[in-house]
PDB file as gemmi writes it, atoms N, CA and C in Angstrom:
CRYST1    1.000    1.000    1.000  90.00  90.00  90.00 P 1                      
ATOM      1  N   MET A   1     -32.793 -32.455 -44.771  1.00  0.00           N  
ATOM      2  CA  MET A   1     -31.437 -32.802 -44.422  1.00  0.00           C  
ATOM      3  C   MET A   1     -30.994 -33.954 -45.325  1.00  0.00           C  
ATOM      4  N   ASP A   2     -29.851 -33.781 -45.965  1.00  0.00           N  
ATOM      5  CA  ASP A   2     -29.324 -34.776 -46.890  1.00  0.00           C  
ATOM      6  C   ASP A   2     -28.508 -35.822 -46.136  1.00  0.00           C  
ATOM      7  N   LEU A   3     -28.964 -37.050 -46.153  1.00  0.00           N  
ATOM      8  CA  LEU A   3     -28.268 -38.143 -45.475  1.00  0.00           C  
ATOM      9  C   LEU A   3     -27.611 -39.102 -46.460  1.00  0.00           C  
ATOM     10  N   ALA A   4     -27.368 -38.635 -47.683  1.00  0.00           N  
ATOM     11  CA  ALA A   4     -26.752 -39.493 -48.694  1.00  0.00           C  
ATOM     12  C   ALA A   4     -25.338 -39.903 -48.304  1.00  0.00           C  
ATOM     13  N   TRP A   5     -24.688 -39.115 -47.480  1.00  0.00           N  
ATOM     14  CA  TRP A   5     -23.320 -39.458 -47.068  1.00  0.00           C  
ATOM     15  C   TRP A   5     -23.267 -40.761 -46.276  1.00  0.00           C  
ATOM     16  N   LEU A   6     -24.406 -41.176 -45.713  1.00  0.00           N  
ATOM     17  CA  LEU A   6     -24.440 -42.423 -44.945  1.00  0.00           C  
ATOM     18  C   LEU A   6     -24.210 -43.658 -45.809  1.00  0.00           C  
ATOM     19  N   THR A   7     -24.419 -43.532 -47.110  1.00  0.00           N  
ATOM     20  CA  THR A   7     -24.188 -44.658 -48.013  1.00  0.00           C  
ATOM     21  C   THR A   7     -22.836 -44.576 -48.700  1.00  0.00           C  
ATOM     22  N   ASP A   8     -22.075 -43.539 -48.441  1.00  0.00           N  
ATOM     23  CA  ASP A   8     -20.747 -43.375 -49.041  1.00  0.00           C  
ATOM     24  C   ASP A   8     -19.721 -44.176 -48.235  1.00  0.00           C  
ATOM     25  N   PRO A   9     -19.057 -45.153 -48.852  1.00  0.00           N  
ATOM     26  CA  PRO A   9     -18.084 -45.965 -48.112  1.00  0.00           C  
ATOM     27  C   PRO A   9     -16.942 -45.148 -47.504  1.00  0.00           C  
ATOM     28  N   GLN A  10     -16.502 -44.112 -48.190  1.00  0.00           N  
ATOM     29  CA  GLN A  10     -15.419 -43.285 -47.644  1.00  0.00           C  
ATOM     30  C   GLN A  10     -15.857 -42.584 -46.362  1.00  0.00           C  
ATOM     31  N   ALA A  11     -17.082 -42.099 -46.336  1.00  0.00           N  
ATOM     32  CA  ALA A  11     -17.588 -41.433 -45.133  1.00  0.00           C  
ATOM     33  C   ALA A  11     -17.726 -42.426 -43.988  1.00  0.00           C  
ATOM     34  N   LEU A  12     -18.171 -43.627 -44.281  1.00  0.00           N  
ATOM     35  CA  LEU A  12     -18.313 -44.641 -43.236  1.00  0.00           C  
ATOM     36  C   LEU A  12     -16.956 -45.077 -42.689  1.00  0.00           C  
ATOM     37  N   ILE A  13     -15.957 -45.203 -43.564  1.00  0.00           N  
ATOM     38  CA  ILE A  13     -14.607 -45.551 -43.113  1.00  0.00           C  
ATOM     39  C   ILE A  13     -14.041 -44.427 -42.253  1.00  0.00           C  
ATOM     40  N   ALA A  14     -14.245 -43.181 -42.674  1.00  0.00           N  
ATOM     41  CA  ALA A  14     -13.766 -42.043 -41.882  1.00  0.00           C  
ATOM     42  C   ALA A  14     -14.453 -42.008 -40.520  1.00  0.00           C  
ATOM     43  N   LEU A  15     -15.748 -42.269 -40.486  1.00  0.00           N  
ATOM     44  CA  LEU A  15     -16.483 -42.291 -39.220  1.00  0.00           C  
ATOM     45  C   LEU A  15     -15.983 -43.413 -38.311  1.00  0.00           C  
ATOM     46  N   ALA A  16     -15.746 -44.583 -38.878  1.00  0.00           N  
ATOM     47  CA  ALA A  16     -15.231 -45.708 -38.088  1.00  0.00           C  
ATOM     48  C   ALA A  16     -13.829 -45.408 -37.557  1.00  0.00           C  
ATOM     49  N   THR A  17     -13.000 -44.784 -38.379  1.00  0.00           N  
ATOM     50  CA  THR A  17     -11.645 -44.427 -37.951  1.00  0.00           C  
ATOM     51  C   THR A  17     -11.683 -43.421 -36.817  1.00  0.00           C  
ATOM     52  N   LEU A  18     -12.497 -42.385 -36.960  1.00  0.00           N  
ATOM     53  CA  LEU A  18     -12.607 -41.380 -35.905  1.00  0.00           C  
ATOM     54  C   LEU A  18     -13.181 -41.972 -34.619  1.00  0.00           C  
ATOM     55  N   THR A  19     -14.133 -42.873 -34.751  1.00  0.00           N  
ATOM     56  CA  THR A  19     -14.699 -43.522 -33.567  1.00  0.00           C  
ATOM     57  C   THR A  19     -13.645 -44.357 -32.851  1.00  0.00           C  
ATOM     58  N   ALA A  20     -12.859 -45.115 -33.612  1.00  0.00           N  
ATOM     59  CA  ALA A  20     -11.796 -45.928 -33.008  1.00  0.00           C  
ATOM     60  C   ALA A  20     -10.756 -45.046 -32.328  1.00  0.00           C  
ATOM     61  N   LEU A  21     -10.398 -43.936 -32.960  1.00  0.00           N  
ATOM     62  CA  LEU A  21      -9.434 -43.016 -32.351  1.00  0.00           C  
ATOM     63  C   LEU A  21      -9.970 -42.432 -31.055  1.00  0.00           C  
ATOM     64  N   GLU A  22     -11.233 -42.064 -31.032  1.00  0.00           N  
ATOM     65  CA  GLU A  22     -11.825 -41.512 -29.816  1.00  0.00           C  
ATOM     66  C   GLU A  22     -11.839 -42.537 -28.688  1.00  0.00           C  
ATOM     67  N   VAL A  23     -12.124 -43.789 -29.025  1.00  0.00           N  
ATOM     68  CA  VAL A  23     -12.121 -44.842 -27.999  1.00  0.00           C  
ATOM     69  C   VAL A  23     -10.718 -45.030 -27.440  1.00  0.00           C  
ATOM     70  N   VAL A  24      -9.726 -45.116 -28.321  1.00  0.00           N  
ATOM     71  CA  VAL A  24      -8.342 -45.304 -27.875  1.00  0.00           C  
ATOM     72  C   VAL A  24      -7.880 -44.116 -27.041  1.00  0.00           C  
ATOM     73  N   LEU A  25      -8.170 -42.905 -27.493  1.00  0.00           N  
ATOM     74  CA  LEU A  25      -7.755 -41.722 -26.736  1.00  0.00           C  
ATOM     75  C   LEU A  25      -8.505 -41.615 -25.412  1.00  0.00           C  
ATOM     76  N   GLY A  26      -9.758 -42.032 -25.392  1.00  0.00           N  
ATOM     77  CA  GLY A  26     -10.508 -42.034 -24.137  1.00  0.00           C  
ATOM     78  C   GLY A  26      -9.908 -43.001 -23.129  1.00  0.00           C  
ATOM     79  N   ILE A  27      -9.529 -44.189 -23.595  1.00  0.00           N  
ATOM     80  CA  ILE A  27      -8.882 -45.160 -22.705  1.00  0.00           C  
ATOM     81  C   ILE A  27      -7.550 -44.615 -22.214  1.00  0.00           C  
ATOM     82  N   ASP A  28      -6.809 -43.978 -23.107  1.00  0.00           N  
ATOM     83  CA  ASP A  28      -5.531 -43.371 -22.723  1.00  0.00           C  
ATOM     84  C   ASP A  28      -5.735 -42.307 -21.643  1.00  0.00           C  
ATOM     85  N   ASN A  29      -6.772 -41.489 -21.801  1.00  0.00           N  
ATOM     86  CA  ASN A  29      -7.071 -40.473 -20.783  1.00  0.00           C  
ATOM     87  C   ASN A  29      -7.389 -41.111 -19.437  1.00  0.00           C  
ATOM     88  N   ILE A  30      -8.174 -42.171 -19.454  1.00  0.00           N  
ATOM     89  CA  ILE A  30      -8.544 -42.837 -18.200  1.00  0.00           C  
ATOM     90  C   ILE A  30      -7.312 -43.406 -17.504  1.00  0.00           C  
ATOM     91  N   ILE A  31      -6.429 -44.040 -18.267  1.00  0.00           N  
ATOM     92  CA  ILE A  31      -5.211 -44.613 -17.679  1.00  0.00           C  
ATOM     93  C   ILE A  31      -4.330 -43.513 -17.105  1.00  0.00           C  
ATOM     94  N   PHE A  32      -4.136 -42.443 -17.873  1.00  0.00           N  
ATOM     95  CA  PHE A  32      -3.277 -41.345 -17.424  1.00  0.00           C  
ATOM     96  C   PHE A  32      -3.832 -40.687 -16.162  1.00  0.00           C  
ATOM     97  N   ILE A  33      -5.128 -40.419 -16.159  1.00  0.00           N  
ATOM     98  CA  ILE A  33      -5.755 -39.791 -14.988  1.00  0.00           C  
ATOM     99  C   ILE A  33      -5.689 -40.727 -13.780  1.00  0.00           C  
ATOM    100  N   SER A  34      -5.877 -42.020 -14.000  1.00  0.00           N  
ATOM    101  CA  SER A  34      -5.789 -42.983 -12.890  1.00  0.00           C  
ATOM    102  C   SER A  34      -4.396 -42.998 -12.271  1.00  0.00           C  
ATOM    103  N   ILE A  35      -3.371 -42.920 -13.104  1.00  0.00           N  
ATOM    104  CA  ILE A  35      -1.997 -42.895 -12.591  1.00  0.00           C  
ATOM    105  C   ILE A  35      -1.765 -41.640 -11.758  1.00  0.00           C  
ATOM    106  N   LEU A  36      -2.204 -40.494 -12.279  1.00  0.00           N  
ATOM    107  CA  LEU A  36      -1.998 -39.245 -11.547  1.00  0.00           C  
ATOM    108  C   LEU A  36      -2.813 -39.192 -10.260  1.00  0.00           C  
ATOM    109  N   VAL A  37      -4.052 -39.663 -10.321  1.00  0.00           N  
ATOM    110  CA  VAL A  37      -4.932 -39.617  -9.150  1.00  0.00           C  
ATOM    111  C   VAL A  37      -4.421 -40.547  -8.051  1.00  0.00           C  
ATOM    112  N   GLY A  38      -3.761 -41.622  -8.431  1.00  0.00           N  
ATOM    113  CA  GLY A  38      -3.238 -42.566  -7.453  1.00  0.00           C  
ATOM    114  C   GLY A  38      -2.212 -41.959  -6.509  1.00  0.00           C  
ATOM    115  N   ARG A  39      -1.623 -40.853  -6.893  1.00  0.00           N  
ATOM    116  CA  ARG A  39      -0.617 -40.185  -6.064  1.00  0.00           C  
ATOM    117  C   ARG A  39      -1.228 -39.233  -5.039  1.00  0.00           C  
ATOM    118  N   LEU A  40      -2.516 -38.988  -5.163  1.00  0.00           N  
ATOM    119  CA  LEU A  40      -3.183 -38.043  -4.262  1.00  0.00           C  
ATOM    120  C   LEU A  40      -3.640 -38.738  -2.985  1.00  0.00           C  
ATOM    121  N   PRO A  41      -3.903 -37.941  -1.943  1.00  0.00           N  
ATOM    122  CA  PRO A  41      -4.511 -38.519  -0.732  1.00  0.00           C  
ATOM    123  C   PRO A  41      -5.892 -39.099  -1.062  1.00  0.00           C  
ATOM    124  N   ALA A  42      -6.299 -40.100  -0.321  1.00  0.00           N  
ATOM    125  CA  ALA A  42      -7.544 -40.832  -0.607  1.00  0.00           C  
ATOM    126  C   ALA A  42      -8.772 -39.923  -0.672  1.00  0.00           C  
ATOM    127  N   GLU A  43      -8.831 -38.901   0.174  1.00  0.00           N  
ATOM    128  CA  GLU A  43     -10.028 -38.043   0.201  1.00  0.00           C  
ATOM    129  C   GLU A  43     -10.129 -37.120  -1.019  1.00  0.00           C  
ATOM    130  N   GLN A  44      -9.061 -36.946  -1.776  1.00  0.00           N  
ATOM    131  CA  GLN A  44      -9.079 -36.071  -2.954  1.00  0.00           C  
ATOM    132  C   GLN A  44      -9.213 -36.845  -4.259  1.00  0.00           C  
ATOM    133  N   ARG A  45      -9.099 -38.148  -4.221  1.00  0.00           N  
ATOM    134  CA  ARG A  45      -9.050 -38.951  -5.448  1.00  0.00           C  
ATOM    135  C   ARG A  45     -10.332 -38.892  -6.269  1.00  0.00           C  
ATOM    136  N   ASP A  46     -11.494 -39.025  -5.627  1.00  0.00           N  
ATOM    137  CA  ASP A  46     -12.752 -39.017  -6.381  1.00  0.00           C  
ATOM    138  C   ASP A  46     -12.966 -37.691  -7.100  1.00  0.00           C  
ATOM    139  N   PHE A  47     -12.728 -36.589  -6.387  1.00  0.00           N  
ATOM    140  CA  PHE A  47     -12.902 -35.278  -7.011  1.00  0.00           C  
ATOM    141  C   PHE A  47     -11.924 -35.096  -8.170  1.00  0.00           C  
ATOM    142  N   ALA A  48     -10.675 -35.463  -7.965  1.00  0.00           N  
ATOM    143  CA  ALA A  48      -9.660 -35.299  -9.006  1.00  0.00           C  
ATOM    144  C   ALA A  48      -9.986 -36.161 -10.223  1.00  0.00           C  
ATOM    145  N   ARG A  49     -10.465 -37.373  -9.999  1.00  0.00           N  
ATOM    146  CA  ARG A  49     -10.821 -38.265 -11.108  1.00  0.00           C  
ATOM    147  C   ARG A  49     -11.966 -37.669 -11.912  1.00  0.00           C  
ATOM    148  N   ARG A  50     -13.010 -37.212 -11.221  1.00  0.00           N  
ATOM    149  CA  ARG A  50     -14.158 -36.614 -11.928  1.00  0.00           C  
ATOM    150  C   ARG A  50     -13.762 -35.335 -12.655  1.00  0.00           C  
ATOM    151  N   ALA A  51     -12.986 -34.492 -11.983  1.00  0.00           N  
ATOM    152  CA  ALA A  51     -12.559 -33.237 -12.608  1.00  0.00           C  
ATOM    153  C   ALA A  51     -11.680 -33.514 -13.822  1.00  0.00           C  
ATOM    154  N   GLY A  52     -10.787 -34.475 -13.719  1.00  0.00           N  
ATOM    155  CA  GLY A  52      -9.906 -34.810 -14.836  1.00  0.00           C  
ATOM    156  C   GLY A  52     -10.667 -35.340 -16.029  1.00  0.00           C  
ATOM    157  N   LEU A  53     -11.614 -36.234 -15.784  1.00  0.00           N  
ATOM    158  CA  LEU A  53     -12.410 -36.778 -16.883  1.00  0.00           C  
ATOM    159  C   LEU A  53     -13.308 -35.714 -17.505  1.00  0.00           C  
ATOM    160  N   ALA A  54     -13.882 -34.834 -16.681  1.00  0.00           N  
ATOM    161  CA  ALA A  54     -14.716 -33.748 -17.215  1.00  0.00           C  
ATOM    162  C   ALA A  54     -13.878 -32.793 -18.050  1.00  0.00           C  
ATOM    163  N   LEU A  55     -12.703 -32.445 -17.556  1.00  0.00           N  
ATOM    164  CA  LEU A  55     -11.816 -31.557 -18.314  1.00  0.00           C  
ATOM    165  C   LEU A  55     -11.397 -32.199 -19.628  1.00  0.00           C  
ATOM    166  N   ALA A  56     -11.100 -33.489 -19.614  1.00  0.00           N  
ATOM    167  CA  ALA A  56     -10.727 -34.194 -20.842  1.00  0.00           C  
ATOM    168  C   ALA A  56     -11.881 -34.181 -21.842  1.00  0.00           C  
ATOM    169  N   MET A  57     -13.106 -34.414 -21.360  1.00  0.00           N  
ATOM    170  CA  MET A  57     -14.261 -34.435 -22.246  1.00  0.00           C  
ATOM    171  C   MET A  57     -14.513 -33.055 -22.857  1.00  0.00           C  
ATOM    172  N   PHE A  58     -14.486 -32.015 -22.017  1.00  0.00           N  
ATOM    173  CA  PHE A  58     -14.751 -30.671 -22.532  1.00  0.00           C  
ATOM    174  C   PHE A  58     -13.648 -30.189 -23.462  1.00  0.00           C  
ATOM    175  N   SER A  59     -12.406 -30.530 -23.174  1.00  0.00           N  
ATOM    176  CA  SER A  59     -11.327 -30.113 -24.075  1.00  0.00           C  
ATOM    177  C   SER A  59     -11.434 -30.849 -25.405  1.00  0.00           C  
ATOM    178  N   ARG A  60     -11.832 -32.114 -25.383  1.00  0.00           N  
ATOM    179  CA  ARG A  60     -12.000 -32.851 -26.636  1.00  0.00           C  
ATOM    180  C   ARG A  60     -13.141 -32.255 -27.456  1.00  0.00           C  
ATOM    181  N   LEU A  61     -14.245 -31.880 -26.792  1.00  0.00           N  
ATOM    182  CA  LEU A  61     -15.354 -31.237 -27.507  1.00  0.00           C  
ATOM    183  C   LEU A  61     -14.938 -29.887 -28.074  1.00  0.00           C  
ATOM    184  N   ALA A  62     -14.171 -29.120 -27.305  1.00  0.00           N  
ATOM    185  CA  ALA A  62     -13.695 -27.819 -27.788  1.00  0.00           C  
ATOM    186  C   ALA A  62     -12.786 -27.993 -28.997  1.00  0.00           C  
ATOM    187  N   LEU A  63     -11.917 -28.990 -28.965  1.00  0.00           N  
ATOM    188  CA  LEU A  63     -11.045 -29.242 -30.115  1.00  0.00           C  
ATOM    189  C   LEU A  63     -11.851 -29.684 -31.332  1.00  0.00           C  
ATOM    190  N   LEU A  64     -12.878 -30.488 -31.120  1.00  0.00           N  
ATOM    191  CA  LEU A  64     -13.726 -30.922 -32.221  1.00  0.00           C  
ATOM    192  C   LEU A  64     -14.464 -29.738 -32.844  1.00  0.00           C  
ATOM    193  N   LEU A  65     -14.998 -28.855 -32.005  1.00  0.00           N  
ATOM    194  CA  LEU A  65     -15.687 -27.672 -32.523  1.00  0.00           C  
ATOM    195  C   LEU A  65     -14.721 -26.733 -33.233  1.00  0.00           C  
ATOM    196  N   SER A  66     -13.505 -26.588 -32.707  1.00  0.00           N  
ATOM    197  CA  SER A  66     -12.534 -25.717 -33.370  1.00  0.00           C  
ATOM    198  C   SER A  66     -12.109 -26.319 -34.706  1.00  0.00           C  
ATOM    199  N   LEU A  67     -12.020 -27.645 -34.788  1.00  0.00           N  
ATOM    200  CA  LEU A  67     -11.693 -28.290 -36.055  1.00  0.00           C  
ATOM    201  C   LEU A  67     -12.802 -28.049 -37.071  1.00  0.00           C  
ATOM    202  N   SER A  68     -14.040 -28.141 -36.620  1.00  0.00           N  
ATOM    203  CA  SER A  68     -15.173 -27.861 -37.491  1.00  0.00           C  
ATOM    204  C   SER A  68     -15.120 -26.420 -38.000  1.00  0.00           C  
ATOM    205  N   TRP A  69     -14.752 -25.497 -37.129  1.00  0.00           N  
ATOM    206  CA  TRP A  69     -14.643 -24.086 -37.518  1.00  0.00           C  
ATOM    207  C   TRP A  69     -13.499 -23.888 -38.512  1.00  0.00           C  
ATOM    208  N   ILE A  70     -12.370 -24.534 -38.268  1.00  0.00           N  
ATOM    209  CA  ILE A  70     -11.210 -24.390 -39.152  1.00  0.00           C  
ATOM    210  C   ILE A  70     -11.538 -24.904 -40.551  1.00  0.00           C  
ATOM    211  N   MET A  71     -12.275 -26.001 -40.649  1.00  0.00           N  
ATOM    212  CA  MET A  71     -12.598 -26.578 -41.953  1.00  0.00           C  
ATOM    213  C   MET A  71     -13.520 -25.675 -42.767  1.00  0.00           C  
ATOM    214  N   ARG A  72     -14.201 -24.741 -42.117  1.00  0.00           N  
ATOM    215  CA  ARG A  72     -15.061 -23.800 -42.840  1.00  0.00           C  
ATOM    216  C   ARG A  72     -14.323 -22.543 -43.278  1.00  0.00           C  
ATOM    217  N   LEU A  73     -13.052 -22.404 -42.945  1.00  0.00           N  
ATOM    218  CA  LEU A  73     -12.277 -21.227 -43.338  1.00  0.00           C  
ATOM    219  C   LEU A  73     -11.764 -21.396 -44.767  1.00  0.00           C  
ATOM    220  N   THR A  74     -12.662 -21.308 -45.727  1.00  0.00           N  
ATOM    221  CA  THR A  74     -12.294 -21.578 -47.117  1.00  0.00           C  
ATOM    222  C   THR A  74     -12.207 -20.326 -47.980  1.00  0.00           C  
ATOM    223  N   THR A  75     -12.574 -19.180 -47.451  1.00  0.00           N  
ATOM    224  CA  THR A  75     -12.510 -17.940 -48.224  1.00  0.00           C  
ATOM    225  C   THR A  75     -11.053 -17.521 -48.388  1.00  0.00           C  
ATOM    226  N   PRO A  76     -10.602 -17.331 -49.647  1.00  0.00           N  
ATOM    227  CA  PRO A  76      -9.201 -16.928 -49.849  1.00  0.00           C  
ATOM    228  C   PRO A  76      -8.908 -15.583 -49.179  1.00  0.00           C  
ATOM    229  N   LEU A  77      -7.810 -15.533 -48.442  1.00  0.00           N  
ATOM    230  CA  LEU A  77      -7.390 -14.306 -47.771  1.00  0.00           C  
ATOM    231  C   LEU A  77      -6.487 -13.469 -48.665  1.00  0.00           C  
ATOM    232  N   PHE A  78      -5.605 -14.158 -49.399  1.00  0.00           N  
ATOM    233  CA  PHE A  78      -4.698 -13.499 -50.335  1.00  0.00           C  
ATOM    234  C   PHE A  78      -4.206 -14.536 -51.335  1.00  0.00           C  
ATOM    235  N   GLU A  79      -3.468 -14.059 -52.343  1.00  0.00           N  
ATOM    236  CA  GLU A  79      -2.970 -14.963 -53.375  1.00  0.00           C  
ATOM    237  C   GLU A  79      -1.453 -14.995 -53.368  1.00  0.00           C  
ATOM    238  N   VAL A  80      -0.916 -16.188 -53.625  1.00  0.00           N  
ATOM    239  CA  VAL A  80       0.520 -16.373 -53.789  1.00  0.00           C  
ATOM    240  C   VAL A  80       0.714 -17.149 -55.087  1.00  0.00           C  
ATOM    241  N   PHE A  81       1.413 -16.549 -56.048  1.00  0.00           N  
ATOM    242  CA  PHE A  81       1.639 -17.154 -57.366  1.00  0.00           C  
ATOM    243  C   PHE A  81       0.329 -17.552 -58.029  1.00  0.00           C  
ATOM    244  N   GLY A  82      -0.688 -16.726 -57.891  1.00  0.00           N  
ATOM    245  CA  GLY A  82      -1.979 -16.978 -58.511  1.00  0.00           C  
ATOM    246  C   GLY A  82      -2.850 -17.995 -57.787  1.00  0.00           C  
ATOM    247  N   GLN A  83      -2.383 -18.501 -56.667  1.00  0.00           N  
ATOM    248  CA  GLN A  83      -3.142 -19.483 -55.892  1.00  0.00           C  
ATOM    249  C   GLN A  83      -3.689 -18.817 -54.635  1.00  0.00           C  
ATOM    250  N   GLY A  84      -5.000 -18.835 -54.458  1.00  0.00           N  
ATOM    251  CA  GLY A  84      -5.609 -18.251 -53.272  1.00  0.00           C  
ATOM    252  C   GLY A  84      -5.337 -19.094 -52.037  1.00  0.00           C  
ATOM    253  N   LEU A  85      -5.002 -18.447 -50.940  1.00  0.00           N  
ATOM    254  CA  LEU A  85      -4.749 -19.140 -49.675  1.00  0.00           C  
ATOM    255  C   LEU A  85      -5.800 -18.727 -48.647  1.00  0.00           C  
ATOM    256  N   SER A  86      -6.448 -19.717 -48.069  1.00  0.00           N  
ATOM    257  CA  SER A  86      -7.467 -19.462 -47.053  1.00  0.00           C  
ATOM    258  C   SER A  86      -6.875 -19.672 -45.666  1.00  0.00           C  
ATOM    259  N   GLY A  87      -7.665 -19.372 -44.653  1.00  0.00           N  
ATOM    260  CA  GLY A  87      -7.226 -19.609 -43.284  1.00  0.00           C  
ATOM    261  C   GLY A  87      -6.945 -21.079 -43.033  1.00  0.00           C  
ATOM    262  N   ARG A  88      -7.769 -21.948 -43.589  1.00  0.00           N  
ATOM    263  CA  ARG A  88      -7.549 -23.394 -43.446  1.00  0.00           C  
ATOM    264  C   ARG A  88      -6.221 -23.803 -44.074  1.00  0.00           C  
ATOM    265  N   ASP A  89      -5.920 -23.258 -45.264  1.00  0.00           N  
ATOM    266  CA  ASP A  89      -4.649 -23.568 -45.922  1.00  0.00           C  
ATOM    267  C   ASP A  89      -3.465 -23.126 -45.080  1.00  0.00           C  
ATOM    268  N   LEU A  90      -3.565 -21.947 -44.484  1.00  0.00           N  
ATOM    269  CA  LEU A  90      -2.459 -21.444 -43.660  1.00  0.00           C  
ATOM    270  C   LEU A  90      -2.260 -22.293 -42.406  1.00  0.00           C  
ATOM    271  N   ILE A  91      -3.355 -22.732 -41.793  1.00  0.00           N  
ATOM    272  CA  ILE A  91      -3.247 -23.588 -40.605  1.00  0.00           C  
ATOM    273  C   ILE A  91      -2.641 -24.937 -40.976  1.00  0.00           C  
ATOM    274  N   LEU A  92      -3.081 -25.521 -42.093  1.00  0.00           N  
ATOM    275  CA  LEU A  92      -2.512 -26.791 -42.539  1.00  0.00           C  
ATOM    276  C   LEU A  92      -1.040 -26.638 -42.907  1.00  0.00           C  
ATOM    277  N   LEU A  93      -0.682 -25.535 -43.548  1.00  0.00           N  
ATOM    278  CA  LEU A  93       0.718 -25.276 -43.896  1.00  0.00           C  
ATOM    279  C   LEU A  93       1.564 -25.134 -42.640  1.00  0.00           C  
ATOM    280  N   GLY A  94       1.068 -24.371 -41.676  1.00  0.00           N  
ATOM    281  CA  GLY A  94       1.799 -24.208 -40.416  1.00  0.00           C  
ATOM    282  C   GLY A  94       1.970 -25.533 -39.688  1.00  0.00           C  
ATOM    283  N   GLY A  95       0.923 -26.343 -39.649  1.00  0.00           N  
ATOM    284  CA  GLY A  95       1.007 -27.656 -39.009  1.00  0.00           C  
ATOM    285  C   GLY A  95       1.979 -28.581 -39.722  1.00  0.00           C  
ATOM    286  N   GLY A  96       1.963 -28.555 -41.044  1.00  0.00           N  
ATOM    287  CA  GLY A  96       2.895 -29.379 -41.813  1.00  0.00           C  
ATOM    288  C   GLY A  96       4.335 -28.965 -41.603  1.00  0.00           C  
ATOM    289  N   LEU A  97       4.584 -27.650 -41.606  1.00  0.00           N  
ATOM    290  CA  LEU A  97       5.946 -27.164 -41.359  1.00  0.00           C  
ATOM    291  C   LEU A  97       6.412 -27.519 -39.955  1.00  0.00           C  
ATOM    292  N   PHE A  98       5.510 -27.441 -38.976  1.00  0.00           N  
ATOM    293  CA  PHE A  98       5.872 -27.835 -37.613  1.00  0.00           C  
ATOM    294  C   PHE A  98       6.242 -29.312 -37.552  1.00  0.00           C  
ATOM    295  N   LEU A  99       5.466 -30.170 -38.219  1.00  0.00           N  
ATOM    296  CA  LEU A  99       5.770 -31.602 -38.203  1.00  0.00           C  
ATOM    297  C   LEU A  99       7.102 -31.901 -38.875  1.00  0.00           C  
ATOM    298  N   ILE A 100       7.409 -31.210 -39.971  1.00  0.00           N  
ATOM    299  CA  ILE A 100       8.708 -31.393 -40.624  1.00  0.00           C  
ATOM    300  C   ILE A 100       9.824 -30.954 -39.696  1.00  0.00           C  
ATOM    301  N   TRP A 101       9.671 -29.794 -39.058  1.00  0.00           N  
ATOM    302  CA  TRP A 101      10.693 -29.313 -38.116  1.00  0.00           C  
ATOM    303  C   TRP A 101      10.861 -30.281 -36.957  1.00  0.00           C  
ATOM    304  N   LYS A 102       9.753 -30.744 -36.393  1.00  0.00           N  
ATOM    305  CA  LYS A 102       9.809 -31.644 -35.237  1.00  0.00           C  
ATOM    306  C   LYS A 102      10.485 -32.960 -35.605  1.00  0.00           C  
ATOM    307  N   ALA A 103      10.151 -33.519 -36.766  1.00  0.00           N  
ATOM    308  CA  ALA A 103      10.767 -34.776 -37.194  1.00  0.00           C  
ATOM    309  C   ALA A 103      12.258 -34.592 -37.427  1.00  0.00           C  
ATOM    310  N   THR A 104      12.643 -33.488 -38.071  1.00  0.00           N  
ATOM    311  CA  THR A 104      14.060 -33.209 -38.308  1.00  0.00           C  
ATOM    312  C   THR A 104      14.792 -33.022 -36.993  1.00  0.00           C  
ATOM    313  N   HIS A 105      14.185 -32.311 -36.073  1.00  0.00           N  
ATOM    314  CA  HIS A 105      14.786 -32.081 -34.754  1.00  0.00           C  
ATOM    315  C   HIS A 105      14.984 -33.405 -34.015  1.00  0.00           C  
ATOM    316  N   GLU A 106      13.992 -34.285 -34.062  1.00  0.00           N  
ATOM    317  CA  GLU A 106      14.085 -35.580 -33.385  1.00  0.00           C  
ATOM    318  C   GLU A 106      15.161 -36.461 -34.006  1.00  0.00           C  
ATOM    319  N   VAL A 107      15.279 -36.442 -35.336  1.00  0.00           N  
ATOM    320  CA  VAL A 107      16.274 -37.278 -36.010  1.00  0.00           C  
ATOM    321  C   VAL A 107      17.684 -36.813 -35.682  1.00  0.00           C  
ATOM    322  N   HIS A 108      17.901 -35.509 -35.690  1.00  0.00           N  
ATOM    323  CA  HIS A 108      19.257 -34.986 -35.491  1.00  0.00           C  
ATOM    324  C   HIS A 108      19.660 -34.867 -34.029  1.00  0.00           C  
ATOM    325  N   ASN A 109      18.717 -34.863 -33.103  1.00  0.00           N  
ATOM    326  CA  ASN A 109      19.047 -34.723 -31.683  1.00  0.00           C  
ATOM    327  C   ASN A 109      18.726 -35.977 -30.878  1.00  0.00           C  
ATOM    328  N   ALA A 110      18.557 -37.083 -31.551  1.00  0.00           N  
ATOM    329  CA  ALA A 110      18.210 -38.328 -30.836  1.00  0.00           C  
ATOM    330  C   ALA A 110      19.419 -38.987 -30.202  1.00  0.00           C  
TER     331      ALA A 110                                                      
END                                                                             
């Protein structure tokens, strides 16, 4: 197993960034679940809190695994203007177009 990436500063910065994001998002999940659980009857709060945190953890793991799968979609599916497009390229293109549409929609309908 090649562990040379552990000495690469870019990889370490990316790892630190992802770790910080996970901590912030985890805290956000806890706060959000606490607010929602506070509205429930006392006898349902513990179950709802545990179920909410478990669901958050499993959904985050599923998203991480799907991201790992998407990054491996590098085989070109077809060519446009001599440039091969893979599944990863199409997903990134779709996400970018959605962000442009969403930003334009927010600016014009604010």
